[in-house]
N, C-alpha and C positions, 0 to 999 in steps of 0.2 A: 240460687237457681240450680247449682250443682251439690245440693245436699243429697246425702244417702237417705234412704227410706228409713222410718222407724223399724219396719220389718227387719230390713237388713241389719240394722244397729243391733237389735236385740235378738236377733237369731242366733241360736246355741247359748243362751244366758240360762242358767240355772234358775227357774221359777220359785225355788224355795228359799233364795236368797232376795235380799232387798235389790230393787231396781229403783234407781234415781235418775229422772232426766232433768237436765239443765236447760232452760231456754230463755233468750232475752225478752221475747214477748209472749204473751200467754194464748198462745195458738195451738190448734191440733190437740185440744184437750181430750176428746173421745179417741183419736188415734192413739194417743200416749196410753190410755186406759186399755184399748183392744190390743195393744203390743205388751201388756203385762207389766207396764210401770206402776210402781207402787207411789211414788212421790215424784211430783213434778214442781221443780222450784224455778220461778219465772222472774225475770227482770221486772222493773217497773213500768208502769203506764201513767205514771204522774198522776194518776187519779184524775185525769183532765186537766190537771194544774189550775185553771181558774174557770170561774162561772161565765157562760153556761155550759163549758166543755166538760165540767165535773158531772153533768147530768148527761150529756149526749154520749160520752164513753161507755156507758153502760150499754149502749146500743153496738158498739163497736167491738167489745170483749165479752165473752161468756164469764170470764172472772176479772173483772178489771182491778181488784184490789182484794186481799184477804184470803180466805179459805174457802175451797169448794170441793165437794166430793163429786166424782164422776166415776160411777161404778165403783170398784175397789181402789180407785186412785185418789189421792188427796193432791189438790193444785194448791200452791202457796205463792201468792203474787204481792209484792212490795209496792206501794205507791211511791217510793223512793224519797230522796231528800233534795234531789236536784231540781233543775229546769230545763226547758228547751225553748227556744224561741225568746219570748219576753223573760227578762231576769225577775219574775214574781209569781207567787202562789196565792189565789185567792179562794176561799172556799173548800179548800182541801186539805188534808193533813199528810205532812211528810212523815215517814215512817222507815225504820230499819226492821225488818223482821228477825226474830230471833227463833229457829227452828229446833225444836228438841225431839229427835226421833228415838223412839224406844222400841227395842225388837222384842217380839213375844217370845216366851220361853219355848 
């Protein structure tokens, strides 16, 4: 509730430098792109964790897992390796994302 706005957080940043945003949940993708973020790294959504939530999760998040380009920004979301609620995963893949960012010369 008391979060600073993305605009205030990115205000004064040098747009010629890489801007990376870290979020627990993959929310505000367009807002991050509009604020000049280049790469948005997000915590996991468990990719729904089990059937049928693994299908429904795609309606809750713009990018529930994997990569998605939004304007000039790349969103990276891992489905994670853990669980919430029941101690099980059915029909989803657990993953740890390795992100290799290469800077243009």
